C-alpha positions in Angstrom: 1.5 6.8 -23.2 1.8 7.8 -19.5 3.7 11.0 -20.4 0.9 12.5 -22.3 -1.5 12.0 -19.4 0.7 13.6 -16.7 -1.0 17.0 -16.9 -4.3 15.5 -15.8 -3.2 13.7 -12.7 -1.4 16.3 -10.5 -3.6 17.6 -7.8 -0.3 19.1 -6.5 1.9 21.2 -8.9 4.9 19.3 -10.2 7.2 21.7 -8.3 5.4 21.2 -5.0 5.7 17.4 -5.5 9.4 17.8 -6.1 9.9 19.9 -3.0 7.9 17.6 -0.7 9.7 14.5 -2.0 13.1 16.2 -1.6 12.1 17.2 1.9 11.2 13.6 2.6 14.5 12.4 1.3 16.4 14.9 3.5 14.5 13.8 6.6 15.2 10.1 5.8 18.9 11.0 5.7 18.7 12.8 9.0 16.8 9.8 10.6 19.5 7.4 9.4 22.2 9.5 11.0 20.1 9.9 14.2 18.0 6.7 14.6 16.4 8.1 17.8 14.8 10.8 15.7 13.4 8.6 13.1 10.0 8.6 14.8 8.9 12.2 14.2 6.1 13.5 16.4 4.0 16.2 14.8 2.2 18.6 17.1 -1.4 19.1 16.1 -2.5 22.7 15.6 -6.0 21.7 16.8 -6.6 18.8 19.0 -9.3 17.1 16.9 -10.0 13.4 17.6 -8.6 11.3 14.9 -10.9 9.7 12.4 -10.7 6.1 11.3 -8.0 5.5 8.7 -8.8 4.7 5.1 -7.9 1.1 4.5 -6.7 0.1 1.0 -5.9 -3.6 0.3 -3.3 -4.1 -2.4 -4.3 -7.4 -3.8 -3.9 -9.7 -6.8 -3.7 -13.5 -6.6 -1.0 -13.6 -9.2 2.6 -13.4 -7.9 5.2 -11.1 -9.3 2.9 -8.3 -10.4 4.3 -5.6 -8.1 2.0 -5.8 -5.0 4.8 -5.4 -2.4 6.7 -2.9 -4.5 3.5 -0.8 -4.8 2.7 -1.1 -1.1 6.2 0.1 -0.1 6.5 2.9 -2.6 2.9 4.1 -2.6 3.2 4.3 1.2 6.4 6.3 1.0 4.9 8.6 -1.7 1.8 9.2 0.5 4.0 10.0 3.4 6.0 12.4 1.2 2.8 14.4 0.4 1.8 14.6 4.1 -0.3 11.5 4.9 0.4 9.3 8.0 0.7 5.8 6.6 0.8 2.3 8.1 1.8 -0.6 5.9 0.4 -3.9 7.2 2.4 -6.8 5.9 0.0 -9.7 5.5 2.3 -11.9 3.4 4.2 -14.7 5.2 7.2 -14.0 2.9 7.6 -10.7 4.7 9.0 -8.9 1.7 7.4 -5.6 2.5 9.0 -5.7 6.0 12.4 -6.5 4.4 11.9 -3.8 1.7 11.3 -1.2 4.4 14.5 -2.2 6.2 13.0 -4.1 9.2 15.3 -7.0 9.9 13.6 -10.3 11.0 15.4 -10.1 14.4 13.5 -6.8 15.1 10.0 -8.2 14.4 9.2 -8.8 18.1 5.5 -8.6 17.5 4.1 -9.4 14.1 0.9 -9.5 12.2 0.6 -13.2 13.1 0.4 -12.2 16.8 -2.3 -9.7 15.8 -4.3 -12.1 13.7 -4.4 -14.9 16.4 -5.5 -12.3 19.0 -2.3 -12.3 21.1 -1.5 -8.6 20.6 -3.2 -5.4 19.5 -2.2 -3.9 16.2 -0.5 -1.0 17.9 2.0 -3.3 19.6 3.1 -4.6 16.2 3.7 -1.2 14.7 7.3 -0.2 14.2 8.7 3.1 12.8 10.6 3.0 9.5 13.4 5.3 8.4 10.8 7.2 6.4 9.0 10.0 8.4 5.2 9.4 8.7 5.5 5.8 7.4 5.2 2.9 9.9 5.0 -0.9 9.4 3.3 -3.9 11.0 5.8 -6.6 10.0 5.1 -10.2 9.2 6.8 -13.5 9.8 6.6 -17.0 8.4 4.2 -17.9 11.2 1.4 -16.4 9.1 1.6 -19.3 6.7 0.0 -21.5 9.3 -2.7 -19.1 10.3 -5.5 -20.7 8.3 -5.1 -24.0 10.2 -5.2 -22.2 13.5 -8.2 -20.0 13.1 -10.0 -21.7 10.2 -12.8 -22.9 12.4 -13.3 -19.7 14.3 -16.6 -17.9 13.6 -14.8 -14.5 13.2 -12.0 -15.9 11.1 -12.7 -13.5 8.2 -12.9 -10.4 10.4 -9.7 -10.6 12.5 -7.9 -7.8 10.6 -11.0 -5.6 10.6 -11.3 -6.0 14.4 -7.6 -5.2 14.8 -7.7 -2.0 12.7 -11.0 -0.7 14.3 -9.4 0.7 17.5 -6.1 1.8 15.8 -6.8 5.6 16.1 -8.7 5.4 19.4 -7.5 8.1 21.8 -5.4 9.7 19.2 -5.6 13.2 17.7 -5.4 14.2 14.1 -1.7 14.6 13.3 -0.5 13.1 16.6 0.2 9.4 16.5 -2.8 8.6 14.2 -2.8 7.1 10.8 -4.7 8.5 7.8 -4.1 5.5 5.6 -3.5 1.8 6.2 -2.1 -0.2 3.2 -2.5 -3.9 3.4 0.1 -5.9 1.4 -1.7 -9.2 0.6 -0.1 -12.6 -0.3 -0.2 -13.8 -3.9 -3.3 -16.0 -3.4 -7.0 -15.7 -2.6 -6.7 -17.4 0.9 -8.0 -16.4 4.3 -5.4 -13.7 4.7 -6.5 -12.0 1.5 -10.2 -12.4 2.5 -9.4 -10.7 5.8 -7.8 -7.8 4.0 -10.8 -7.4 1.7 -13.2 -7.7 4.7 -11.3 -4.9 6.5 -10.7 -2.6 3.5 -12.6 0.4 2.2 -11.3 -0.3 -1.2 -8.9 -2.5 -3.2 -6.0 -1.4 -5.3 -5.0 -3.9 -7.9 -1.5 -3.9 -9.4 -1.6 -5.5 -12.8 1.5 -6.4 -14.8 1.5 -5.5 -18.5 1.6 -9.1 -19.7 -0.5 -11.5 -21.7 -2.5 -13.2 -18.9 -3.2 -10.0 -17.0 -6.9 -9.9 -17.8 -7.5 -13.5 -17.1 -6.2 -13.1 -13.5 -8.1 -9.8 -13.1 -11.5 -11.4 -13.9 -10.9 -14.0 -11.2 -10.0 -11.4 -8.7 -13.1 -9.4 -9.5 -15.3 -12.4 -8.9 -13.7 -12.8 -5.4 -14.4 -9.1 -4.7 -18.1 -9.6 -5.6 -18.3 -12.6 -3.3 -16.7 -10.6 -0.4 -19.1 -7.7 -1.1 -22.2 -10.0 -1.0 -21.1 -11.9 2.2 -18.6 -9.9 4.3 -18.2 -6.3 3.3 -21.0 -4.7 1.3 -19.1 -1.3 1.1 -16.0 -2.8 -0.6 -15.1 -1.3 -3.9 -12.3 -1.3 -6.5 -10.3 1.9 -5.9 -8.3 1.4 -9.1 -6.1 -0.7 -11.3 -2.5 0.3 -11.5 -0.6 -1.0 -14.5 3.0 -2.0 -13.5 6.2 -3.1 -15.2 5.3 -1.3 -18.4 7.9 -1.4 -21.2 7.1 1.1 -24.0 9.4 -0.7 -26.4 7.2 -3.8 -26.1 4.1 -3.9 -28.4 2.5 -6.4 -26.0 2.7 -4.0 -23.1 0.9 -1.3 -25.2 -1.8 -3.8 -26.2 -2.4 -4.9 -22.6 -2.7 -1.3 -21.5 -5.3 -0.7 -24.3 -7.2 -3.9 -23.4 -7.3 -3.2 -19.7 -8.5 0.4 -20.2 -11.2 -0.9 -22.5 -12.3 -3.5 -20.0 -12.1 -1.5 -16.8 -12.6 2.1 -18.1 -12.0 4.8 -15.5 -11.1 2.4 -12.8 -7.6 2.2 -14.4 -5.3 4.9 -13.0 -3.8 7.3 -15.6 -0.4 6.7 -14.0 1.6 3.7 -15.3 4.5 2.3 -13.4 7.4 1.6 -15.9 9.8 -1.3 -15.7 12.8 0.3 -14.0 16.0 -1.2 -12.7 16.2 1.2 -9.8 12.8 0.0 -8.6 14.1 -3.6 -8.7 17.3 -2.7 -6.9 15.8 -0.7 -4.0 14.4 -3.6 -1.9 17.8 -5.3 -1.6 19.0 -2.2 0.2 16.0 -2.1 2.5 14.8 1.1 1.0 11.8 2.4 -1.0 12.9 3.5 -4.4 11.9 7.1 -3.5 14.7 7.0 -0.9 17.1 4.9 -3.0 16.9 7.1 -6.1 14.4 10.0 -5.9 15.0 11.2 -9.5 14.5 7.9 -11.3 11.4 7.3 -13.4 10.0 4.7 -11.0 10.1 7.2 -8.1 8.4 9.9 -10.2 5.7 7.4 -11.2 4.9 6.4 -7.6 4.6 10.1 -6.6 2.2 10.7 -9.5 0.2 7.6 -8.4 0.0 8.9 -4.8 -1.3 12.2 -5.8 -3.8 10.6 -8.2 -5.1 8.4 -5.4 -5.5 11.4 -3.1 -7.4 13.2 -5.9 -9.6 10.1 -6.4 -10.2 10.0 -2.7 -11.5 13.6 -2.7 -13.8 12.8 -5.6 -15.2 9.8 -3.8 -15.9 11.8 -0.6 -17.5 14.6 -2.6 -19.9 12.1 -4.3 
């Protein structure tokens, strides 16, 4: 199903995508051979003050639907096509941090320190081996955050306040971020509410399984509650269908049902079930670095370009 839609979703030609992804893969290899060069500084042609980044929360209260995998690989794919991306790991399990190769010993400042107000977000940011992709790592300390700040009046706005000054004093293309991707925990707790309150839009990974729509309706109710009380500009950016198996009739039925229920909110790109996508995190690498040519990598590159195209349409409207 996804193959027949490919022609509609490439704002970049396929050859250009291939070249940019190959360039990214080459730069990653160079960075791994020369760790000191992994933080690449791009000189701005024009010294324009940086704008606020677009903030996308990757959320679904169900576990195992591909939130972290999507955060890691979408971030890598956006970096491959020229965006400057920060992944904010807001899950106490810290899988996004591990999947991007940041060892627990190197998480000196974490999102926990940011959320309790002990450090600015910039202090938590670390470079990854992927050029133009950075990470704010998490630790298990986040699991106790709700008990610590649950009575604070600004408890739902801690992340928004942390992101607001992120690009202050920066110029476009020099140390700024164009996108912030927030990897949420698999529950609708205070951490997820913070992500929704800070986000411009929500990206929802949805596994092609029987209970997908049931979980989606609950998430949509939460989004409406956040819109009415905390963030009136919040929107659903899109639904990305993950772990699709074309051999499974149920997967095809779920795709049809979700498209009927959500209409154009569902991305054309479908992320297939792919063993290379599953293997990559154990090596501390995004799948685009682990195996650029696999179908999972190709799907995330298509998703990134589709998101950029949708962003252009949103701005135009």
